[in-house]
N, C-alpha and C positions, 0 to 999 in steps of 0.2 A: 204318365212326364211329358207324351204328343199330345195330352187333352190336355194338360195346363199350357205350351205351349203356344197352343194356336188359341184360349182365349185371352191370353198375351197380348198377340201380334190383333186380335180384332179390338183389345178394346185400346190399344194404340193408335190404332185410327181410327176409329170413333174417335176420340179422345181431342185428336189433329183437324178441327174443324175446321182449319185452314185453307187444307188441301182439296181443292178441285172446289173453288167457294168464290165467291165475283168476293175482292174486298171493293167496301164502299173508302171513297176518297174522305180523310178529314179535312176540311177547307179550312178550319180551326189551329190545329196547328202542321199547318202546311205553311211551305211560302217558295212562292217563284221570283228568287231574286237576276239581276246580272251588277254589270259594273262594263265603262268605259270609259279607257283616258280621255279627258280633256286638256292639251293643253299639255302639262306635267302630271297633276292632278290623276284618283281617278275617284270618276264617278257613279257611285253606288244607286242600287236603285228598285224597287222591286211593279208584281203585278200583282192586284189585293182579288181579280175579278176571275178566278179557273174552275177546273172542272174536268172529271174524268174515270172515265171506267179498265181498272187494273183488276187483271186476273191473274192469280203467281201462284206459281204453282215446285218449288225448286225439285220435285220425285215426277213432275209432269212441263219439259220447259215448250213442248208441241202446243199443250191449251194455253199456254200465259202471254198475255196480252198490255201494253201499254196503248190506250188511246187519249189523248189529253187536249182539253182545249184551251187557252188564255185569253179572257177580250185587250183588242189593245188599248181600247180608252183611260182601261184601270189604270195605267201609268203608271208612279209615283217616284217621284228622287229627293222631294224634299222640298222646292220648285212649283211655286206654279206657272212661274212662268215657263220655266224650261218642259216640262210636262205638256203646258199647247201646244210650244212650237216641237218636240217628238210628238205629236199626233200629228202634223199639219199632212200639209205635200209635201216639205222637204224632206217628212224622216217616214214612217211608221203610211199616213194615209187614213189614218181611225173610222174618217167619214164612210171612204168606198173601201177600205179592205177591213172589216172588223176587229177578227179573231184570227188567230196562227194558231198551228195544230201539227201535232208528228201522232202518227200511227205506226204501230209497230208490226215487222212481218217477221221477226222472228227475232227467238230468245236465246243465247245461248250462256254455256256459262266459262269464268276465269278458273280464277285461282283460288280458292279458301271460298268466299263470299263477295267475288265479286264479277257479273254480267255484265252480256254487252245486248245494249236490245236496236236493236237494227233495222231503223223505217221511214218512213218520207215525214220530212219537217218543210211545215209549209206556209211560209210566210207571203203576205203580199201576196203577189199573182205566183210565185214563184212554188216550183217544188223542188225534194232535191234529199237525193239516201242519207242519211244519217246514220251515227255508227256509234253511239253514245253508250260511257260504261259507267255501268252506277255497282252501290254495294245494298245487299239485305243485310237488314242487321232484324232475320227473324222472326220471334213471334213473344207473343208472354201476354199475360193474363190483363187486363184493363183494371187500375187501380182504384177504378172507381163505380165501375161495372162489373162483376165478375160472370155475365153470361157474355161477357161480345171477351173476343181478342184480339190482343190490337201487332201491329207488323208497321215499318215502318224501311224506305227506303231514301236514300241520297246519293246525287249526281251532281259531277263536274264536269264540264265542257265549251271548250272554245266557237264561237259560227266567224263568219267572214258578215256582217252589217251587210255591204255593200252585192254583194254574192244573193241577195235576198231582196234586192233594191230600195234600202233601207237607206234613202240617200240614196243621191246621182254623185257622190267623189267631192265635191265642189270646198267644203268643212275637212276631209280629212287633205285635200291639196296645201290646206292652209293655218295648215297641220294643227287646226284646232281639234278634233273631234278622228280619236283613232275607230281602227275599221274592223280589228277586233273585239266583240264580243264576251265576254269570260261568264256565264251562263251558273247560279247556282241552285241545284230545286231541294226541296228536300221534303216528304213524304209521308205523314202517317196515317196509314189505314186501320176500318175498324171491321171485323168481321161476326152475326150478334145471329149466334146458331139455333 
């Protein structure tokens, strides 16, 4: 009986390829989106060019981490004139500050499948510590490749664009563009043993 239990435990560990391994971000099935007020409406957009390194093991949060980089020039709100304005010196200054990044320092567990990644958000020349809550969806075999395991994460959080120097406040004072940005990120990642 003891031998059976030992074999079972080893088998379970071996059959969990996600643990202790780096996840490969599936950018084709991941999204970085945002929404911001324009007078009364909410303008939504996304960034199409991003990359990340993901190490996540719910049983070993001390060795888990997230490191993401977004290319600012890939902003897309569905309006070319507006997108070019957002890339300009009035907002992101994409030519001078081409990327924004988040690098976690620690990950803690909340209730159920919720966690918090605390780390440094860097946008333009400003770096700030942020605690970003996220949901871990667990793992599942890929329907397309039985050798692959898929995992997923979702997060929603707010940031103040003026805290990061994205604009000087002129358009906010005019009542045109809000200062609070709602960020939504949905991630799928793959592990190939």
